[in-house]
N, C-alpha and C positions, 0 to 999 in steps of 0.2 A: 468399397470399404465401406461401412457403416459409419454415420456421419460423426465425428467428434475422434476418429480412433488417433490413437497417439502416433508418433515416428518415432521409430529407433534405429538408426542406421541404414536411414533410405526406406527400410522397410514396416510397413502398416501392420500395427500387432495391438490382440486386443488389449483390454487395460487388465486384464486379470492376470496377464502372463506376470507383475510384478502388482504388488498391493501396494499401492504407492500414495502415500499420509504426509506429504510433501508439499502440498499445494502453499500451505504460507513461504515456504522455501522458495520455489522455482518449480511453476505446475507443466503439467505436458501437454504442451498442446493442441489444439485439433488439425487436425490434417490440413484443413482449410488454410489456417494460419501459415507451414510449412508451405502451403503448396505457394503462395504468395510470396513471401520470402526468395524459397527457392528458384522460382520461378522468374522473378526479378532478378537477382544476381546473374541468372543465365542469361535473358537478355542481355544486363549490362554486357559478357564475353560477345557478345553478338552484335550489339550495336555502339557500344557505348556509356558510360554513363549519363552522361550530357541526352543524348535522343530518347535513351532509355526512360528518365525520370521526366522529359517532354510528353514522350507517348502517354504517362499515366498523371500527367500533373491536373486533370479533372479528377482522378480519385483521388489524390493526397488532399486538395481544397476540399472534396466533400467529407473529408475525414471530419472535421471541424463540425461538422453539423450533427457525426454519428457520436462525436464524445459530447458534444453537445444535449445530445438525446439521453443518452445514459448515465450523465450527472444531475441530470435537469438545469443547465443553465442555456447560455446566448449563446453561438457559434463565434461571436466576439470574445468571450470570455474567457475560449480554450487556447490555451498553447501546447505542442507538444516536447519534449524533452527527451534526452536520453535513459534516465531513471528520475526513482522517487528522489533520492540523494540532490540531483541536480535540482531538479523544481524545487525542492525545498530552500537549498542553500540561495537559488536565483530568487525567489519570494523572501526569504528573509533578509536579504542584505538590503533589499528595495524598501523595507519598514526603517520610517524616519525614529531614530532614537536619540535622546539625549543625556544629560548628567540630571540624574534624581527619577527620568522614566522605568518604571517595572515592566517587565516582563513573567507572567504568570504561566508554569505546567503546571503535567500533571505529574502524579508519583509514579506512573507507567512511562516516564516522558527516555525515548530512544536516546543511546551514545552516542549514533550520527546526527541526532539534533543539539544535545546539550551541548558537545564539545564547541561548535558555532557560536552558540548563543553565549557560554561562558565567555570564547577569545573575546565577541565583539562587546561583553558587559565593560571589561577590560579595559575596551578603546572610547567608549562611549561613558563611563557613568551607572551606567542603566544597571540595573539592580534584578536578577535573575530566582523568583521567590517560586515554591512548592505550593500548589490548591491543594488542600485537604481532601482526604479519604471518606467516603462515609463508612459503615460498618460489613458494605457487600464488597471495599474495593474499589470503588468507581468513586468519580470527584464528587464531593459534596457539595451539592448548589448553596444550599442554604447557608453555607459556612465560610460562601467567595467572599473574600474581601477588597472590595473596587472601588477605588478613587478615579478623577481626572487624571492621574499620573499613569495610571495601567493603559500599555499602549498595544501591549499584543496577549492573548490567550492562545501557547502552543499547545492545543489540543490532540492529543494522539486519542483517534477513534477507536481502536482494537489495538492493544499491545503486541507484540512481537513474543512476549512469552506467556500467553494465559488470552483465556476466550472470553473474557470481560466486553461489556461492549460500553464504551462514556456516551450520557445522555447528553448529545448535542444538542438536542433541540432545546429543554430546560437551561443548557448553558449558555448557548447564545440567545435566549430569550432575556437571561439575567445582567450578559454582557453590555446587549444593546444600549442600557442604562445606562453605563460607564463608558461609550464610544467607542471603546477597545475595538481592534482586528481580531477575529478568527483565524487564525492557520489550522485547517485541519487536516491531519496526519492521515493522512486511508488508505497508507499503504497497505495494510492487511485487513481492510475492508473493501474496497472498490476489486469487484468481482465476484463478491461472496454475500456483502449485504446490499439491498435497493437504498441506492443512496439519493435518487430523485427528486426527494422534497425536503432535505435539508438546508436548512439554513445556514450560512457560512460566509466569511469573505475568501478564502481562498484555500484551494485543497488540493494535495497532490495527493500521486500512487502512483505507480511503475504496472510497468506490463507483463514483467514475469512471473505474478505469484496469481491469485486468483482469476485474475483475468485472462489468464493462460496465453499469455502474446507473447512473444518474444525478449529476450534478453536483450538488453543495454537500449529498454526503450521505459518512457514516462509518460507525466501528465501534468498539466498546471490547469487549474484554474481558477483565475481573478474577478470576480465581480465587477461592473464597471463602475462602481461607484467606489470599492476600494482600491482599485486601480487610480484612482486618480487622485487618494492621499498616498501613493507610494510613489520613491522616487527610486527607479529602476539603475543599478550604474554596471554593468554586465551588459552589453550591447555593441551590437556589431550594423554594419549598412543595410543589412536586412530589416533591422529592430528600427531605424531612424534614416532618414531621407538625408544625404550630405547637400546643400543648398546654395552653400555658397563656401569661398576657400575659408570662410569663417563660422560657417553656422550648419547648424542640422535641426531637423524636423524629428521629432519619434514619432511612431507609431501610436496610434489611437485607438487599441485595443488588447488584445493579452497578447498576442504574437510580438509585440515591444521584448518580453522576456524571454522570444528562438532567437538561435544563433542560425546563421546562414547555412551551416555544413550540417549535414546527416545524412542518415541510413537510409536511403528511402526505401531500400526494401524491406529493413525492419518497420519501416512507418507504413508502410502498406498492410505486414503483419500485423502491427497494432491495432489499425483499423480492422482490418478482417476479424480480431478476435472480440472489438467492442459489439460487431455487426452480431458475429454468434452468441455475444451474450444476451442482447439485444431480443435475437431469435426466441430465445429459449425462454425470455423473461427474466430480468431481474429480480422479482417477488417469487417468482417458481426457486429460482439457484437458492434464493435467503433459504427459504422453506426446506428443497430437500439439504443443504448444504449444514442448516443446525440442526435438522434429522439427524443424519449420520452421526454428526459428533455427539451429539445427545447419546444416542445409542455406543457411542465407544467409550463416550463418558462414565456413561451407567454399567457397564460392564465392568472398568477397569479399578469403580469401585467395589466391584466383587471378589477382584482376584485379591488375594491375600498378599499384604507384607506390599502392595502397591496404592501411593497414598496421591490422589488428583489435586492439582495444585491451583485449579480453576477460579479466580473470584468473580464480581460482578454478577447483579440479580439477574442483568441479561446475559445471558452467552451465545456466542456463535461458532464457528467454524475447528477454534484451535480449541485443540484439549493437550493439560500438559499434565505430567506426574512423575514420581518419583519412586522406586524401588529401593526398600529395607535395604536390601542386600547385597543388590549391585549399584556401581553409581550410574549415574546417568549416561556418559559418556560413553564404557562397555558395553552398557545396556543398546543402545545405539548401533553400536558395532553389530551387538550380537544377531539386534535385528534383522540388519542389511544381509548378514551370513542367509538368516531366515526367509530373503526377498518381501521385508517389509520396509518401505523407505520413511525413515523419522528421523529429525535431527533432533540438535539439542540447543538449548537457549542458554547464555552464559549469563551470569553476575551483570559482567560489565554491559552487556547491551542494555540492560534496563536496572541501571545499579539503587538508584532509590530505593524501589520496588524490591529488588530481591534482598539488600542488605535491611531493611523493614520486616521481609519473613526470613530472616537466617538460612536462605537459597544460594547456594554456590551455582548449579544448573539444574534446566530441567532437561527431559525428555519433551519434543513438542510433537503433536501428531496431526495433520489437517486435513483431514480426508474431503474431496471436493463430492460434484452430484455424481460424478462418474465413476466413484466406489460404491459398489452393492452393497446391499446388509452382508449377504455373507463374505464377501469380503472382512467387510467390519467383523463379522465374528470369530474367521480365521486367522484374522490378525492378531485377536484377544486371546486365542489359544496358543500363538507364538509368542506373543506377550508373554503369557502365565507361564510356558515353559523356559521363557527365557530370560527370566528373572529369580529363577529358583535359585 
């Protein structure tokens, strides 16, 4: 079987069987990932979950180093979770906020982040403020309003509804002057962009998107200096030792954000996905994904009645568009019938940005490196036909 071949229904098939343009939703795992997950589940049926976990203890422990290499951090700064949402909620809940404190967000903030921020603002008296965008649609670094009341920057690296890439290095450099924490939402960038040299305090990501890992997996990176400024509240006896009837001692690493129970099979699958990405090379992946998306974006711009909706001075692997003739959801359904897998981003997922641009929904296509140029061209032909 070719390395990285997807598996459907237990059978390895060529990627070309379906033109898969939805890695920003839930990508197709490599066979190596599926083998890890299914193999461990089978082992659990043979000897039970505890003994099977004991057999793979060293592999799970080594996973912290694998993710550290992928994210350019220390193993002590890595925690495993069951989703990007769990990572984000756990980290955000540990940020100390009080009356008058300011939390800054981007115009492309994700709904799953915005709702808990608004709720906590009600509880603490903190304010949620939107950072202005420049003419490209990305954060306007020069217009940042920073003071010592700014406690957190919620920075979406790549939004769910478009291909722009926010300038993390420039934003973080300016934020450092104010002493605020930078929480980087890398849900749509981990696995398609090389993150190893970025500066941030906290990073959250999922396994199921560009990393090509299992659903129900995620990661959380908390830099050691940042962790000492945070107060995690949601932890159990794996994150802290019960030292006396009335005392406990939290861990002194990022695993203080983990819970004891987890799927060993899925975690092994995520580790396998990270190894797969490292073997290919994060820089190589970034170049190939960016090239596939640029080919698709240029082809869409040439189709009569199609409008490309991507913002950003720098663009990545997400390509969004609308049709003058066919609503986005209907166009998505037509394309699925044509064996082209895309999805739709709705207004509620990025409310501020979509409202500002007068958009209710956009078709989202996200070709990974395993999508060939020929498949991109075939997808363009089917999009042109389906949008009539």
